[in-house]
C-alpha positions in Angstrom: 0.0 0.0 0.0 1.5 3.3 -1.1 1.7 6.4 1.1 -1.4 8.0 -0.3 -3.5 4.9 0.2 -2.3 4.8 3.8 -3.1 8.5 4.3 -6.7 7.9 3.3 -7.2 4.4 4.8 -8.9 5.5 8.1 -8.3 4.4 11.6 -9.9 1.0 11.5 -7.9 -0.1 8.5 -4.6 1.3 9.9 -5.2 -0.4 13.2 -5.6 -3.7 11.3 -2.4 -3.1 9.3 -0.4 -2.3 12.5 -1.7 -5.4 14.3 -0.8 -7.5 11.2 2.7 -6.0 11.2 2.1 -4.9 7.6 3.0 -1.3 8.4 4.8 0.2 11.3 3.5 3.2 13.5 6.7 5.1 12.5 5.9 4.7 8.8 2.4 6.0 9.5 3.6 9.0 11.4 6.1 9.9 8.7 3.4 9.6 6.0 1.2 12.1 7.8 4.0 14.5 8.9 5.2 14.6 5.3 1.8 15.4 4.0 1.3 18.1 6.7 4.6 19.7 5.7 3.7 19.7 2.0 0.1 20.5 2.1 -0.8 22.3 5.3 0.8 25.7 4.3 -2.1 25.9 1.7 -4.8 24.7 4.1 -3.9 25.9 7.7 -5.6 22.9 9.3 -3.1 22.6 12.3 -2.4 25.2 14.9 0.5 23.1 16.3 2.1 19.9 15.2 3.8 17.5 17.6 6.3 16.1 15.2 9.1 14.9 17.5 6.7 13.7 20.2 4.7 11.7 17.6 7.8 10.1 16.3 8.8 9.1 19.8 5.4 7.7 20.5 5.5 5.8 17.3 8.7 4.1 18.3 7.1 3.1 21.6 4.1 1.8 19.7 6.3 -0.4 17.5 7.7 -2.0 20.6 4.3 -2.7 21.9 3.0 -4.1 18.6 6.0 -6.4 18.5 5.1 -7.7 22.0 1.6 -8.5 20.8 -0.3 -5.5 22.2 -3.7 -5.4 20.7 -5.1 -2.1 21.8 -7.7 -0.8 19.3 -5.8 2.2 17.9 -2.2 1.2 18.6 0.1 3.3 16.5 -2.7 5.1 14.6 -2.1 8.9 14.1 -5.0 11.2 14.9 -5.5 14.9 15.5 -7.3 16.8 18.3 -9.3 19.9 18.1 -7.9 22.9 19.9 -10.6 23.2 22.5 -9.7 19.8 24.0 -6.9 19.8 26.6 -3.6 18.1 26.1 -1.2 18.1 29.0 1.6 20.5 28.6 0.0 22.3 25.6 -1.9 25.5 25.4 -5.6 25.1 24.6 -5.9 28.2 22.4 -9.6 27.7 21.3 -8.8 29.8 18.2 -7.9 32.8 20.3 -5.1 35.1 21.4 -6.8 35.2 24.8 -5.5 31.8 25.9 -3.0 31.4 28.7 -0.9 28.6 30.3 -0.6 25.0 29.1 -3.1 22.6 30.3 -2.1 20.6 33.4 -3.6 17.3 32.3 -5.2 15.5 29.3 -8.9 15.8 28.8 -10.8 12.5 29.4 -11.2 11.8 25.7 -7.5 12.4 25.1 -6.7 10.1 28.0 -8.9 7.4 26.4 -7.3 8.0 23.0 -3.8 7.6 24.4 -5.0 4.5 26.4 -6.2 3.0 23.1 -2.7 3.4 21.6 -3.5 6.4 19.3 -0.7 8.9 18.5 -1.7 12.5 18.5 -0.2 14.5 15.6 -1.2 18.0 16.7 -4.1 20.3 17.5 -6.4 21.6 14.8 -7.7 25.1 14.0 -11.1 26.5 15.0 -12.8 29.9 15.1 -12.5 31.7 18.4 -14.3 29.8 21.2 -16.0 27.6 18.6 -18.6 30.2 18.0 -18.9 30.2 14.2 -19.7 27.7 11.4 -16.5 28.6 9.5 -12.9 28.3 10.6 -11.0 31.6 10.7 -9.6 33.7 13.5 -7.6 36.9 13.9 -5.1 34.9 16.0 -4.4 32.0 13.6 -5.8 33.0 10.2 -8.1 31.3 7.7 -8.4 27.5 7.2 -9.3 26.4 3.7 -11.3 23.6 2.2 -9.1 20.9 0.5 -11.7 20.4 -2.2 -11.4 24.0 -3.3 -9.1 26.3 -1.3 -11.2 29.3 -2.1 -14.0 27.8 0.1 -14.5 27.4 3.8 -14.2 23.9 5.4 -17.1 24.8 7.7 -16.8 25.1 11.4 -16.2 25.2 14.2 -14.4 21.8 13.7 -13.1 23.0 10.3 -9.5 22.3 11.0 -10.2 18.7 12.0 -12.4 18.2 8.9 -10.0 19.7 6.5 -7.1 17.7 7.9 -9.0 14.4 7.6 -10.3 15.2 4.1 -6.8 16.1 2.9 -5.2 13.0 4.3 -3.3 14.8 7.0 -4.7 12.7 9.9 -6.5 9.4 10.0 -9.3 10.9 12.0 -9.8 13.9 14.3 -11.8 15.0 17.3 -14.6 17.5 16.9 -17.2 19.2 19.0 -20.7 20.4 18.2 -22.7 23.1 19.9 -24.9 24.0 17.0 -23.6 22.0 14.1 -19.8 22.1 14.5 -19.3 18.4 13.7 -21.9 18.0 11.1 -21.3 21.3 9.1 -17.6 20.8 8.5 -18.2 17.1 7.7 -20.7 18.2 5.0 -18.3 20.9 3.7 -15.4 18.4 3.4 -17.2 15.2 2.3 -16.8 13.3 5.5 -18.8 11.4 8.2 -19.6 13.6 11.2 -21.7 12.2 14.1 -23.1 14.5 16.7 -23.3 12.0 19.6 -26.1 11.8 22.2 -25.5 14.4 24.9 -23.3 12.9 27.6 -22.1 10.0 25.4 -18.5 11.4 25.4 -17.0 13.4 28.2 -16.6 17.1 27.3 -15.0 19.7 29.6 -16.3 22.0 30.9 -19.2 19.9 31.9 -22.6 21.0 30.5 -20.8 23.2 28.0 -23.0 25.9 26.5 -25.7 24.9 29.0 -26.2 21.4 27.4 -25.9 22.3 23.7 -22.4 21.0 23.2 -21.2 17.4 22.6 -17.9 15.8 21.5 -17.2 13.4 18.7 -15.1 13.0 15.6 -14.8 13.5 11.9 -13.8 10.5 9.7 -13.9 9.3 6.1 -15.7 6.1 6.9 -18.6 5.1 9.2 -16.6 2.3 10.8 -14.0 4.8 11.8 -16.6 7.0 13.5 -17.9 3.9 15.3 -14.4 2.8 16.4 -13.6 6.3 17.7 -16.8 6.2 19.7 -16.1 2.8 21.1 -12.8 4.2 22.4 -13.9 7.5 23.9 -17.4 6.9 25.0 -18.2 7.6 28.6 -21.6 5.8 28.3 -21.3 2.6 26.3 -24.1 0.4 25.1 -24.1 -3.3 25.5 -23.4 -3.7 21.8 -20.2 -2.0 20.5 -20.8 0.8 18.0 -18.5 -1.0 15.5 -20.9 -4.0 15.6 -23.8 -1.6 14.8 -21.8 -0.1 11.9 -21.2 -3.6 10.6 -24.8 -4.8 10.8 -27.3 -4.3 7.9 -30.3 -2.4 9.2 -33.7 -3.9 9.0 -36.3 -2.2 6.8 -36.7 1.3 8.2 -39.4 3.9 8.0 -37.6 7.1 6.9 -39.0 10.7 6.7 -37.3 13.3 4.5 -37.3 17.0 4.8 -35.7 20.0 3.2 -37.4 22.5 5.6 -34.8 24.5 7.6 -35.2 25.1 11.3 -34.9 28.9 10.8 -37.4 31.2 9.1 -36.5 32.9 5.8 -33.7 30.5 4.8 -33.4 29.8 1.1 -32.3 26.2 0.4 -29.9 25.8 -2.6 -31.0 23.5 -5.4 -27.9 21.3 -5.0 -28.9 20.6 -1.4 -32.4 19.7 -2.3 -31.0 17.4 -5.0 -28.7 15.7 -2.4 -31.7 14.8 -0.2 -33.7 13.6 -3.1 -30.9 11.4 -4.4 -30.3 10.0 -1.0 -34.0 9.2 -0.6 -33.8 7.4 -3.9 -30.9 5.2 -2.7 -32.7 4.5 0.5 -35.8 3.3 -1.5 -33.6 1.1 -3.7 -32.3 -0.5 -0.5 -35.8 -1.5 0.6 -36.6 1.2 3.1 -40.0 3.0 3.3 -39.3 6.7 2.5 -41.9 9.5 2.7 -41.5 13.3 3.0 -42.5 14.9 6.3 -41.3 18.1 7.9 -40.6 18.3 11.7 -42.7 21.0 13.6 -39.7 23.2 14.4 -41.6 26.4 15.2 -39.3 29.1 16.4 -36.0 27.5 17.6 -34.5 30.8 18.9 -36.0 30.8 22.4 -34.6 27.4 23.4 -31.3 27.9 21.6 -30.0 31.5 21.6 -30.0 32.3 25.3 -28.0 29.1 26.1 -25.6 29.8 23.2 -25.0 33.5 24.2 -24.6 32.6 27.9 -22.2 29.8 26.9 -20.1 32.3 25.0 -20.2 34.6 27.9 -19.0 31.8 30.2 -16.2 30.8 27.9 -15.0 34.4 27.3 -14.9 35.1 31.0 -12.9 31.9 31.6 -10.1 33.0 29.2 -7.0 34.3 30.9 -6.7 37.4 28.7 -10.3 38.4 27.8 -9.1 41.8 26.6 -7.5 40.0 23.6 -10.7 38.5 22.4 -12.0 39.5 18.9 -14.4 42.4 18.8 -17.3 40.3 17.7 -16.7 37.8 20.5 -16.7 40.6 23.1 -20.0 41.9 21.8 -21.6 38.4 22.1 -20.1 38.1 25.6 -21.9 41.3 26.6 -25.2 39.9 25.3 -24.6 36.7 27.2 -24.1 38.8 30.4 -27.5 40.3 29.8 -29.1 36.9 29.3 -27.7 35.8 32.7 -27.8 32.4 34.3 -31.5 32.8 34.9 -32.2 33.4 31.2 -30.2 30.3 30.3 -31.9 28.2 32.9 -35.3 29.4 31.6 -34.4 28.5 28.1 -33.2 25.1 29.3 -36.5 24.4 31.0 -38.3 24.5 27.7 -36.2 21.7 26.3 -38.5 18.8 27.1 -41.5 20.6 25.5 -39.4 21.6 22.4 -38.0 18.0 22.1 -41.5 16.6 22.2 -42.6 18.9 19.3 -39.5 18.1 17.2 -39.6 14.4 17.9 -43.3 14.0 17.0 -41.9 13.2 13.5 -40.6 9.9 15.0 -44.2 8.7 15.6 -44.1 7.8 11.9 -40.5 7.1 11.2 -37.3 5.5 12.6 -34.9 8.0 11.0 -35.3 11.6 9.7 -33.2 12.6 6.7 -32.6 16.3 6.1 -30.1 18.5 4.5 -27.0 19.3 6.7 -26.8 22.9 5.7 -28.7 25.2 3.3 -26.0 25.6 0.6 -22.5 24.5 -0.5 -19.6 26.0 1.5 -19.1 29.7 1.3 -15.9 31.5 0.5 -13.2 30.9 3.1 -12.6 34.5 4.2 -16.0 36.0 3.4 -16.6 37.1 7.0 -13.0 37.3 8.2 -12.9 40.1 10.8 -16.6 41.1 10.3 -18.7 42.4 13.2 -21.1 40.4 15.3 -24.2 41.4 13.4 -22.9 40.4 10.0 -21.3 37.3 11.4 -24.6 36.2 13.1 -26.6 36.8 9.9 -24.1 34.8 8.0 -24.1 31.9 10.5 -27.9 31.5 11.0 -28.8 30.0 7.6 -25.7 27.7 7.6 -26.7 26.1 10.9 -30.5 26.2 10.4 -30.8 22.4 9.9 -28.4 21.4 12.7 -29.2 23.6 15.7 -32.6 21.9 16.5 -30.9 18.7 17.5 -28.4 20.4 19.8 -31.5 21.7 21.7 -32.9 18.2 22.1 -29.4 16.5 22.7 -30.1 13.5 20.5 -27.8 12.0 17.8 -27.5 13.3 14.3 -25.0 12.4 11.6 -23.9 14.1 8.4 -22.8 11.9 5.5 -21.9 12.7 1.9 -24.8 12.3 -0.7 -24.6 10.2 -3.9 -23.3 13.2 -6.0 -22.0 16.7 -5.5 -20.3 19.3 -7.5 -16.6 18.3 -7.3 -15.6 21.8 -6.0 -18.3 22.1 -3.4 -19.3 19.1 -1.2 -22.6 19.2 0.6 -24.0 16.8 3.2 -27.2 15.0 4.2 -28.1 14.7 7.8 -29.5 11.6 9.4 -31.3 12.2 12.7 -32.1 9.4 15.1 -34.2 8.9 18.2 -32.6 9.9 21.6 -29.8 7.6 22.4 -29.9 5.7 19.1 -26.5 6.2 17.5 -26.7 2.5 16.6 -29.4 2.8 14.0 -27.7 5.9 12.4 -24.4 4.1 12.2 -26.0 1.0 10.7 -27.9 3.0 8.1 -25.0 5.3 7.3 -22.7 2.3 6.7 -25.3 0.8 4.4 -25.4 4.0 2.4 -21.6 4.3 2.3 -21.4 0.8 0.8 -23.9 1.8 -1.9 -22.6 5.4 -2.6 -18.8 4.7 -2.1 -17.8 8.2 -0.9 -14.5 7.1 0.8 -13.1 6.7 -2.7 -13.5 10.4 -3.3 -10.3 12.5 -2.6 -9.7 16.2 -3.0 -7.4 17.3 -5.8 -4.3 18.2 -3.8 -1.4 15.9 -4.6 
């Protein structure tokens, strides 16, 4: 297998190759570090790369592999989003307002290390993970490997661009309003927003329950394996088993209705949902259009989002260095107050019941992931809060409802897209049911074959 094939193989396949002694961890690290050195100056996916540390850890992993160690990710190189703590490294969160290095690994990093994974570096994000694009005054603009004029989405855009470009086998991601699913859609990847509480995410109850942690990967089995490794709450059946099982005949509802008023849905996005529905019918599933009863999603979402930004901004060691638009949102969050966030949180069960009434007639809801193909990479670079918020609202209009409810939702690539502008299709499951989403997504992957698609970089 040549270096390009290794770079795009994914964590499950790489782990198999290491266990079979067909490739060494040092070879894998060198493949990725070489690609980062050659390609990342054009993309800006990593804020920091741990080259020497990764090589040293690869050497240790080779010894363990030789001794028969069978940890699930032994010797596999991955990346970590820069809002997740790594001991001895600054958690910059896309900001110049960060301070001292973290004293310990976050729980998900600890579990990744325990599984044998090698961390290549920390990936770029917008300041405090606020925006559905990846650019900051502190660290610049991250670009989409499919077309460097375009955004890779956000806030996990550095992670998604790195995986899409073959600069990491998989990468961690977080999602408080679409920040796993939106960059997965923009970069042609799998991005599962996990059930709230499934993966430990610090600080606890981030953004007053909106945020969850997960990953972005090329293949469904890689997402399942990552989740099996880092999950704090694990079902009796491993997620990889669910990804490997053919789903029974499912009732599926489809919708291209966004969760925000006044959003115009691009024709390519409508086509992506229609084509996916056609594939699902061909696989024997019952597919019917039905729109969820979203209503106005701002009251249960916006106060928690604004107060969460306030909390994050106040926790930064140098808040005076925050971007102007971040400081404006922080002030709005101060006006919301803890009481306003709690009041919005109390409406969650009622809101979830309204949204989830769609599941009275279906097992999975299929929607667009976002309203249009990715925008230009630096379209709102340095813009004020009002322009930024107006730009963000339509992008996240399909994803934010499911952060309010806390249930799982997954973005996958559709059957076709314009080669320069990937889009995504969102699968939404019942609360706690990642298993059905993984099984259905894997079935669609086998039929569509999206892992074979690679951006035109080499």
